[in-house]
C-alpha positions, 0 to 999 in steps of 0.5 A: 469491506470484503474482496467483492467490494474492491473487485466490483470497484474495478469492474465498474470503473470506480477507481478514484483512488488511483493516481495518474502520477507517481505519489510525490510523498513517495518520491520525497521520502523514500530515499531516506530509507536508504534501502540497497538496490535489489531489495524486495519491496512489498506493495500491498493492495497495489491496484495499478499504481505507477508507484511500483514502476517508480520503485523498480526504476530505483533498482528495487525488486517490487512485489505488488499484491492486488485482488483484481485481475483487471488491475493487474493486467492493466498495470502491465498493459499500460507499461508495455510489459508482457509478464510471465505467469505462474500459480502458487498458494498465494495466487497467480503471479505475473513477473516482468523484469524487477516487478512481480504482482500476485493477483490474490489476497494479501492475507494469503501471503505465506511466510516465505514470501513475506520473509523475503521483503526487506521493504514495504510501501503502504499508501493504499492498504491500511486506509482501505480497511475498516478497523477490525480488518486493519488489526488483522492486516497488521497481525497477518502481514506486518508482524511476519515481515523480517527484522530490519525491514523498513518502509513508508506508511501514508495515512489520512486523518479526518474527523471520524464522524464526517465521512464513511470510508473507504478511505478510512481515517487512521490517526497517529494514536491508532498508528501507534496502537497498531505498530508500536510493539513491533516497529519504530515509528517516525513521523516524516510529514504531516500536512493539511490537504483538504483543499487538494481533495475536492472529491473527499471534501464533497463527501462532507469532510471538514478537515483532512490531513495526510501523514507520512511515517517511516517504519523500522521493524524491531529485531 
């Protein structure tokens, strides 16, 4: 599950993971975080999600990180935005208003960039990575976010033997293993969604649930 896999998905149009609307679970649960206007919010493995525009509309400063230049360009084109561009050690930056996207690898973000993010929204990153990469991702990204950072994590939970990811199953026990040492974890919602996901059901799933967690970085 290396970078070439996701770049190929975007080149070949295999982007069934992209939603054509804002994630309802984001709209429902984000207000509970009470992040002040102007807070910088990290959106890892962002694709061209409409969720970034929704977060910006709430008065937040969005930092999306995405490997595919096709996805980055598509986001700005589809929103009628003409971003300014510059390059750093993190990747190529596209900036328009309160939305910045870095076209690069989330593992390459530097300490200063992560230290400025007091919010995180993770709908598509953790569940996109196989187990070993999930551990590395949490150590490389979440562990360097600042104290008092708050965020939403949305995961999927299904019988591990039913389907080969991505998206991968990340049950509550794994969330606790990955985050409990550095974050307070609160379950905001657990819902069965198999009937709403015929494409995943066709891949052999016998059960499917989504979980929404609030994460608060420990001091």
